[in-house]
Every structure is written in C-alpha cells, then in structure tokens.
VOGU-3710 file (C-alpha; in Angstrom, 3 decimals, decimal comma):
1> mtitdtdtwt> -19,007/-28,623/-17,171  -19,170/-30,159/-13,710  -15,922/-30,250/-11,774  -15,684/-33,117/-9,339  -12,148/-34,501/-9,602  -9,633/-32,091/-8,094  -6,774/-34,443/-8,985  -7,089/-33,532/-12,648  -6,194/-29,876/-12,209  -3,351/-28,940/-14,528
11> sqrvkeidre> -1,841/-25,645/-15,555  -3,817/-25,657/-18,776  -7,090/-26,542/-17,053  -6,658/-23,738/-14,527  -6,006/-21,261/-17,345  -9,001/-22,371/-19,376  -11,460/-22,217/-16,484  -10,008/-18,945/-15,228  -10,396/-17,384/-18,672  -14,018/-18,524/-18,931
21> yvihswsvqg> -15,333/-17,673/-15,459  -13,047/-15,289/-13,502  -13,129/-11,494/-13,705  -9,697/-10,031/-12,939  -9,072/-6,579/-11,454  -8,319/-3,566/-13,647  -8,104/-5,627/-16,840  -9,528/-6,194/-20,294  -10,431/-9,829/-19,711  -9,703/-11,061/-23,232
31> aldpipvagg> -6,193/-9,608/-23,161  -5,080/-11,554/-20,091  -2,761/-14,540/-19,922  -2,085/-15,032/-16,190  0,410/-17,585/-14,906  -1,346/-20,404/-13,013  0,290/-20,452/-9,581  0,546/-23,769/-7,746  2,143/-22,718/-4,454  4,529/-20,485/-2,565
41> sgswfwdydg> 6,933/-20,338/0,359  8,813/-17,418/1,878  9,837/-14,948/-0,819  9,013/-17,361/-3,650  6,033/-18,718/-5,551  5,940/-21,287/-8,363  3,836/-22,492/-11,268  2,551/-25,980/-12,101  5,729/-26,770/-14,015  7,815/-26,076/-10,930
51> rryldfqsql> 9,291/-22,813/-12,198  10,061/-20,540/-9,248  9,652/-16,763/-9,118  11,170/-14,389/-6,568  8,241/-12,263/-5,398  9,905/-8,838/-5,365  6,489/-7,192/-5,166  5,015/-9,110/-2,193  2,064/-9,611/-4,540  -0,008/-6,458/-3,833
61> vnlnlghqhp> 2,582/-5,216/-1,315  0,779/-7,215/1,343  2,751/-10,427/1,877  5,080/-8,834/4,424  5,745/-12,231/6,021  6,032/-13,957/2,667  4,115/-16,931/1,354  2,837/-19,636/3,706  4,571/-18,593/6,924  4,041/-21,733/9,059
71> rlveairaqa> 3,120/-19,923/12,295  0,568/-17,784/10,482  -0,970/-20,762/8,699  -1,148/-22,649/11,993  -2,879/-19,719/13,726  -5,603/-19,709/11,078  -6,016/-23,479/11,365  -6,252/-23,326/15,168  -8,846/-20,534/15,068  -10,877/-22,411/12,438
81> eqlcyigpgf> -11,054/-25,418/14,736  -12,180/-23,267/17,665  -14,559/-20,699/16,126  -14,808/-19,765/12,442  -17,330/-16,968/12,818  -19,278/-14,988/15,346  -21,187/-11,778/14,657  -19,556/-8,397/15,284  -21,975/-7,678/18,114  -20,273/-10,247/20,352
91> aersraelae> -16,998/-9,943/22,254  -14,471/-12,452/20,923  -10,906/-13,181/21,987  -9,027/-12,791/18,685  -10,525/-9,370/17,875  -10,046/-8,151/21,455  -6,426/-9,292/21,484  -5,718/-7,723/18,102  -7,266/-4,419/19,146  -5,147/-4,374/22,302
101> llaeltpgdl> -2,004/-5,136/20,285  -2,739/-2,312/17,865  -3,206/0,122/20,747  0,261/-0,883/21,955  2,034/-0,753/18,576  0,447/2,250/16,873  1,943/5,673/17,601  0,808/8,229/20,148  -2,610/7,907/21,731  -4,250/5,828/19,010
111> kmsffttgga> -6,482/3,470/20,930  -9,703/1,845/19,636  -9,985/-0,117/16,390  -12,785/-1,056/14,022  -11,904/-4,107/11,935  -12,909/-4,301/8,293  -12,324/-6,584/5,307  -9,530/-4,440/3,829  -8,042/-1,013/3,319  -10,843/0,441/1,192
121> aanenairla> -13,451/-0,332/3,855  -11,170/1,097/6,543  -10,891/4,360/4,588  -14,642/4,464/3,935  -15,338/4,213/7,654  -12,610/6,713/8,546  -14,170/9,366/6,318  -17,679/8,641/7,584  -16,520/8,851/11,196  -14,592/12,083/10,578
131> rhvtgrqkvi> -17,711/13,695/9,152  -19,793/12,603/12,128  -17,246/13,717/14,729  -16,689/17,157/13,174  -20,144/17,806/11,753  -18,441/18,855/8,510  -18,564/17,341/5,027  -15,518/18,185/2,888  -12,460/15,952/2,725  -9,096/16,936/1,263
141> aryrsyhgat> -7,088/14,217/-0,498  -4,111/14,243/-2,858  -3,898/13,623/-6,593  -1,207/10,923/-6,553  -3,125/8,728/-4,149  -4,880/5,406/-4,007  -7,318/4,721/-1,179  -9,316/1,770/-2,519  -11,843/0,725/-5,140  -15,148/1,016/-3,253
151> agamsltgdp> -17,321/4,026/-4,083  -16,153/6,443/-1,402  -12,543/5,275/-1,367  -12,343/5,580/-5,139  -13,659/9,132/-4,911  -10,819/9,912/-2,521  -8,336/8,283/-4,896  -6,521/10,606/-7,260  -4,969/8,254/-9,792  -6,544/7,705/-13,234
161> rrwaaepgmt> -8,528/4,657/-12,165  -10,893/7,136/-10,510  -12,028/8,502/-13,877  -14,188/5,499/-14,770  -16,003/5,754/-11,415  -16,999/9,408/-11,732  -19,142/11,132/-10,692  -18,359/9,891/-7,227  -18,800/10,949/-3,622  -19,326/14,681/-3,208
171> gvvrmldpyt> -17,226/16,922/-1,007  -13,759/15,745/-2,068  -11,170/18,494/-2,642  -7,676/17,769/-3,946  -4,237/19,045/-3,085  -0,928/18,536/-4,879  1,700/16,054/-3,739  5,219/16,638/-2,388  6,785/15,004/-5,445  10,213/16,535/-5,000
181> yrcpaghpdp> 11,690/14,954/-8,154  8,886/16,514/-10,241  7,607/19,289/-8,004  4,284/20,562/-9,426  5,099/24,061/-8,118  8,518/24,153/-9,769  10,128/23,782/-6,337  10,695/27,418/-5,404  12,458/28,097/-2,117  10,556/27,714/0,118
191> cpvcsggphl> 8,154/25,457/-1,763  4,549/25,723/-0,507  3,603/22,302/-1,932  6,604/20,339/-0,678  6,491/21,938/2,756  2,817/20,993/3,053  1,221/23,514/5,381  1,291/26,613/3,145  -0,293/24,717/0,251  -3,012/23,307/2,519
201> eeilqyenpe> -3,678/26,742/4,018  -4,193/28,224/0,564  -6,701/25,505/-0,330  -8,515/26,058/2,957  -8,931/29,777/2,325  -10,798/28,939/-0,876  -12,821/26,067/0,621  -13,592/27,521/4,084  -11,829/25,455/6,789  -15,045/25,300/8,827
211> tvaaviiepv> -16,488/22,983/6,160  -13,540/20,562/6,071  -13,827/17,405/8,165  -10,527/15,705/7,343  -7,332/15,573/5,362  -6,473/12,026/4,213  -3,031/11,162/2,854  -0,624/8,283/2,543  2,399/9,418/4,614  4,460/7,681/1,933
221> tgtngllypp> 2,616/7,410/-1,378  2,592/3,768/-2,419  0,975/2,719/-5,683  1,473/6,083/-7,369  5,235/6,292/-7,410  6,705/5,630/-3,939  6,845/9,303/-2,967  8,532/10,213/0,322  7,692/13,598/1,863  10,442/16,034/2,853
231> dgylrslrev> 11,238/16,344/6,540  8,757/18,659/8,185  5,961/18,004/5,687  3,770/15,806/7,908  4,392/18,035/10,929  3,292/21,061/8,907  0,036/19,363/7,881  -0,565/18,326/11,481  -0,220/21,930/12,685  -2,609/23,295/10,056
241> cdrhgillif> -5,213/20,634/10,823  -4,977/21,341/14,545  -5,348/25,062/13,945  -8,626/24,576/12,077  -10,126/21,617/13,965  -9,629/19,278/11,002  -8,964/15,568/11,552  -5,788/14,147/9,998  -6,108/10,637/8,582  -3,060/8,591/7,626
251> devmagfgrt> -3,663/5,765/5,169  -0,889/3,282/5,981  -2,562/0,360/4,253  0,578/-0,177/2,185  3,326/1,532/4,194  2,415/0,180/7,632  3,735/-2,759/9,654  7,451/-2,554/8,969  7,385/-1,827/5,255  9,539/1,327/5,577
261> gewfacdhwd> 11,802/-0,074/8,298  9,666/1,281/11,153  6,390/-0,110/12,445  4,595/2,752/10,697  5,817/5,232/8,116  4,692/8,201/10,225  7,106/7,009/12,947  9,981/8,318/10,798  8,726/11,852/11,407  7,120/11,388/14,852
271> vvpdilttak> 3,708/12,631/13,694  0,516/11,039/15,001  -2,777/11,131/13,065  -6,256/11,306/14,517  -7,210/8,193/12,534  -4,900/5,513/11,140  -6,093/3,051/8,500  -4,238/-0,199/7,884  -4,588/-3,560/6,117  -2,180/-5,582/3,909
281> glnsgyvplg> 0,815/-6,069/6,252  -1,515/-6,254/9,252  -1,767/-9,987/8,568  0,099/-10,322/5,254  -3,218/-10,678/3,454  -3,706/-14,317/4,463  -7,350/-13,539/5,323  -9,105/-10,286/4,253  -8,533/-7,773/7,071  -8,272/-4,027/7,595
291> amtvsarisd> -8,433/-1,695/10,560  -9,425/1,849/11,427  -7,674/2,908/14,635  -8,683/6,165/16,301  -7,226/8,540/18,871  -8,169/8,659/22,536  -10,254/11,788/21,883  -12,331/10,068/19,211  -12,515/6,936/21,379  -14,038/9,079/24,139
301> wlrdhmfwgg> -16,487/10,610/21,636  -17,584/7,123/20,592  -18,500/6,258/24,192  -21,452/8,647/23,960  -22,227/8,771/20,237  -23,465/6,262/17,691  -20,877/4,756/15,363  -22,727/4,663/12,053  -20,734/1,856/10,487  -20,886/-1,897/10,307
311> ltyaghplac> -19,971/-4,972/8,312  -21,125/-8,573/8,488  -17,477/-9,576/8,621  -16,218/-6,813/10,928  -13,688/-8,396/13,259  -13,924/-11,811/11,587  -12,312/-14,307/14,008  -10,161/-16,015/11,345  -8,877/-12,651/10,135  -8,219/-11,271/13,610
321> asgvaslrim> -6,458/-14,450/14,716  -4,171/-14,140/11,710  -3,545/-10,503/12,641  -2,560/-11,423/16,186  -0,231/-14,138/14,906  1,291/-11,793/12,321  2,140/-9,103/14,861  3,564/-11,677/17,293  5,717/-13,137/14,513  7,008/-9,694/13,616
331> qdegvvenar> 7,968/-9,056/17,222  9,500/-12,490/17,850  11,422/-12,794/14,588  12,748/-9,236/14,273  10,928/-8,629/11,002  11,063/-4,817/11,197  14,780/-4,975/11,913  15,298/-7,304/8,954  13,373/-4,911/6,701  15,677/-2,119/7,817
341> amgarlgagl> 18,851/-4,152/7,214  17,782/-5,631/3,885  16,512/-2,212/2,813  19,964/-0,760/3,388  21,429/-3,541/1,235  18,859/-2,927/-1,496  19,423/0,827/-1,427  23,190/0,446/-1,708  22,773/-1,977/-4,599  20,429/0,373/-6,435
351> aklaeshpsi> 22,831/3,278/-6,015  25,537/1,159/-7,632  23,209/0,250/-10,521  22,553/3,952/-11,124  26,240/4,406/-11,910  25,995/2,129/-14,943  22,381/2,627/-16,029  21,641/6,202/-17,181  17,929/5,432/-17,426  17,736/5,530/-13,611
361> gdirgrglfy> 16,653/9,080/-12,864  15,748/8,821/-9,196  15,881/6,257/-6,392  13,755/6,749/-3,313  13,012/4,458/-0,424  13,399/3,284/3,139  13,151/-0,224/4,480  11,804/-2,453/1,706  9,648/0,223/0,097  11,635/1,473/-2,900
371> gvelvrdrdt> 10,798/3,211/-6,146  13,159/3,551/-9,112  12,108/6,242/-11,563  13,175/5,587/-15,151  13,855/8,445/-17,566  14,901/9,096/-21,137  17,107/12,000/-20,078  18,491/12,739/-16,622  18,821/16,461/-17,312  15,278/17,025/-18,583
381> replvpfnak> 13,846/14,187/-16,468  11,634/13,112/-19,354  9,963/9,902/-18,114  10,714/6,641/-19,877  6,969/6,264/-20,480  4,365/9,018/-20,031  1,868/9,354/-17,203  -1,021/6,893/-17,580  0,775/5,131/-20,443  -1,058/2,232/-22,075
391> gpaaapvsrl> -0,432/-0,115/-25,000  2,552/0,809/-27,200  3,287/3,900/-25,096  3,923/1,652/-22,073  6,019/-0,879/-24,011  9,497/0,139/-22,747  8,527/-0,669/-19,165  6,285/-3,638/-20,031  9,190/-5,213/-21,912  11,478/-4,762/-18,908
401> lkaamqqgvy> 8,980/-6,365/-16,514  8,453/-9,301/-18,861  12,206/-9,852/-19,164  12,568/-9,892/-15,370  9,739/-12,420/-15,070  11,415/-14,643/-17,654  14,469/-14,615/-15,401  12,393/-15,553/-12,373  11,888/-12,179/-10,662  8,379/-10,737/-10,341
411> ltanfnvlrl> 8,323/-6,933/-10,579  5,641/-4,309/-11,190  5,649/-0,622/-12,062  3,509/2,495/-11,950  4,067/3,950/-15,408  7,801/4,864/-15,301  8,463/3,946/-11,658  9,557/0,436/-10,730  8,133/-0,712/-7,383  10,597/-2,781/-5,372
421> tpplvinaee> 8,695/-4,125/-2,368  9,786/-7,676/-1,483  8,594/-9,584/1,593  10,084/-8,260/4,825  11,486/-11,727/5,543  13,713/-11,672/2,440  17,393/-12,508/2,908  20,631/-11,039/1,548  21,086/-13,737/-1,093  17,631/-13,047/-2,497
431> idlalgvlde> 18,237/-9,281/-2,516  21,443/-9,813/-4,467  19,720/-12,146/-6,918  17,089/-9,492/-7,672  19,753/-6,811/-8,067  21,553/-9,033/-10,566  18,414/-9,454/-12,664  17,697/-5,734/-12,442  21,204/-5,046/-13,712  20,446/-7,119/-16,813
441> vlsladehyq> 16,932/-5,900/-17,616  17,693/-2,213/-17,045  19,767/-2,382/-20,219  16,401/-2,538/-22,022  15,478/0,834/-20,508  18,907/2,224/-21,385  18,159/1,564/-25,054  15,626/4,415/-24,927  17,964/6,853/-23,183  18,499/10,044/-25,172
451> g> 20,532/12,187/-22,766
//
C-alpha cells in the first residue's frame, strides 16, 4: 500500500498500519492494542476521538515540561531554520551553551559534558570512560536497576529484562539495594545493605578493589520501584569509593532535572559523583538527547588523553537547542519549585488514601517522583502481585491500570508498585483529579486484601 494522502489518517488507519509495520518496545507484538494518540498539551494527551487523558506518568518519565510546551517547540523550530545538523567535530553554539549550563546547574565540580542520543548511550560512555581513566575493568551495579537497553547498559541493568540479553558485557558485579520496606538483609541494626558502605566493602574484599573501575547506581531507583536511600547511604558509598580509587557514577536519567523537587536527586544528600549521566528531563524528550557530565579531575585527564567514544549524532544541534530551552524554561517558570509544591500536595493526598485503602503498604517519594507499593497484607507485606508477574499473575494491577485509563488517567506500575510521575508543570486541580481516580480504582486492589 502506498500512502500519499495524509488527510485520510483516522484512528483505525493508524492502528492497522501500526500493527502491520511497527515493532513496539518490550512487547509481544500480536498482543498489543495501543491507543492512537492525536495530540497533547501540558499534562494531557488525547486520541482521535477527542478523549483526553491526564498523563500521570509523563510518558516514560521524561515529559517534565509536559506535552508541546510552546517555548520548547519554538526553540526547536528556530534551530531547524538556522542549522539542523553539523558533525560533532565542529564547535556549535547550542551544544556549547548547553554544556556551559550543565556545568552551572550540576552539583560540585562537574564540568565537561559529552552529549548522546539518550540515557543508555550516556551510561555506555560513562562506563567506558571510567575503565580508561582507572585502567580497571570491573563495574559494580545494583540488582533493582535499569540503565538502558543497549548491550553494555543492559548488562549493567539488574531487572529481569536483562535475562534475554545474556550473556552480556563481562566484568559486571552486583550489589543489593537499600530497599528499606523489603530489606534483603532483614534490616538488622545497623544494616550493612541499607547503610551502603559496609555492604560495598564486603563485595570489594571478594572482588579485589584494585580491579574495580566504578560503582554505578541510580541515587533514587526509578523504574524498579521508586526506592529512596536512607540518609547517609550515598555519603557512605562516596567514602568507600574514594578510599579505593573507584569512580562513582550517578545515573540520574530519570530522577534528574527537578523530578524529586531538587535539580538533581543527589542534591538531597549533598553528594557529588565523579560522573553524572542524564537524559529524559534534560529536554523533556522532545528530541533524543542524553549527557555524560564529568568532574574537573576527569576533565583535566581528558585534556591529555584520548576519549574513545563517539556518535554521529553526538551534540545534535536540534537536541542541544531543545536542552538549552528546557533548562531556561525551568529557571524562568519555577518548574523545580512547582514540582516541590505539587509533590507535597500529592504526598499528603496519598497519605490520606492510605487511611481508607488497606492495600497501600508503603508510600515513598519526593517532588513528583512517587511510588505506591500495593500489598495483600500490611503485616506480612505480601505483594499484591509477585516479582516479575506476567499474565494472570499480574491481573490485579493490570485491572487497576485499565480502570484508571478508562477514567482518563494514565498510570503505569512496576509489578506491585504504582509509579506516580506526572509532568513537573502539573497544577493542583490536576493533582486532585488524579487522587480522586486513584481513590476509586484502589478499591480493586482492596478486593485482594487478606490482612
């Protein structure tokens, strides 16, 4: 079939062509029935029939500025008229300006940036650079992590999607996560896992610290359950890494740029990594963009050593221009402050819901980065659905998400944990609307409560 007339696109036509020719992420293609989306604005998107949905997920937790922010769209248009592309070997204004802005906004002495097409590529380059700088090969990552779907990033990833990509990159060693609600160590006092440093030190004694190039973690775990570390955890890891000459890499692809109510999640604990990787909220995903930002010490090392990394689209002008515009918008419009205020409203509303919905076992979050863990029993903490649940085993949560969508609120979950991550430009009325829908659909989870 030859498509020439764009005026004949309908919801049904989009679905039919999508089903025939598009491969969707992480899916059995024949089991899909995606909603054809016609447009979006702010915290909302809509289908071809005009039905609106409150985007309480920010799509892939990347639309921090919401759909179709006019200043961001205009910045892309203006850059396209001036210069759509120039190779990464040239100096170009938008990438220079974005790099300077990142040096100003990122914590501590983080200075130089390498721009990529997304978070996975940023993590790939961070690991490669860490190995070159240290002359070591091993990398320590956590089990409840997601660092991207490219070969190296997937090897670093701990969640079950890694299994289908194995065997992967060699040299990856895993540590347990500070999951305080379900502490893997049973949470003794003091807990070596949840305090960070003691657990890392034990792993290093088995692995030989002189072979370890880097530790890579999400300061706040995103996809795999919205896990916040206890106070002192990041500082403890920082001290152990410094003691052994190991580079500390923070993956803030999801948590960065205001998501937790600060510019970066690590700002909550005043801990600075050697390498920071970002994407998503860097430009709200309007054009594929990621960044690897490195400390002054590594910047100095790069002055005299080869950087063995490169991409055709590294520092793409359209992407970098959108990044500059995004950061300026966040500064001018008080987006981080709004995330903090609306996050407080969301947190208070969730606490109230927990009083009437026994299936809520745990609520954790800051800013607009919240997880609600659903259980069958608050005393035993039995999850509403098991880890890596699929098909009928996942039905209690799938049914809840479908019911919310039918009421016009788009939600997602990681097994038994609801992810509540709306755009950072959301307003109080929209927060309250989502809380009202949550109040209704959580009754479906309560039906499975056995406590």
